[in-house]
C-alpha positions in Angstrom: 82.4 103.9 85.9 83.9 101.0 87.8 86.6 100.5 85.2 87.6 104.2 85.5 87.8 103.9 89.4 90.0 100.8 89.0 92.2 102.7 86.6 92.5 105.7 88.9 93.4 103.5 91.8 96.1 101.7 89.8 97.5 105.1 88.9 97.5 106.3 92.6 99.2 103.0 93.7 101.8 103.2 91.1 102.7 106.8 92.1 103.0 105.8 95.7 105.1 102.9 94.8 107.4 105.0 92.6 107.7 107.6 95.3 108.6 104.9 97.8 111.4 103.7 95.5 112.7 107.3 94.9 112.9 108.0 98.7 114.7 104.7 99.2 117.2 105.5 96.3 117.9 108.9 97.9 118.6 107.3 101.3 120.9 104.8 99.8 122.6 107.5 97.9 123.0 109.5 101.1 124.7 106.5 102.7 126.9 106.3 99.7 125.6 103.0 98.6 125.6 103.9 95.0 125.4 100.3 93.6 121.9 99.7 95.4 121.0 103.1 94.3 121.4 102.3 90.7 119.3 99.1 91.2 116.4 101.3 92.7 
């Protein structure tokens, strides 16, 4: 079961990271910084 728990943790971690990047990209786009938005 330890392997399954680690896999679940990695999924949750990756989703959190993706959400953070999404929010940063939205903030950059709102500021008009589209070049940096594209990088996110």
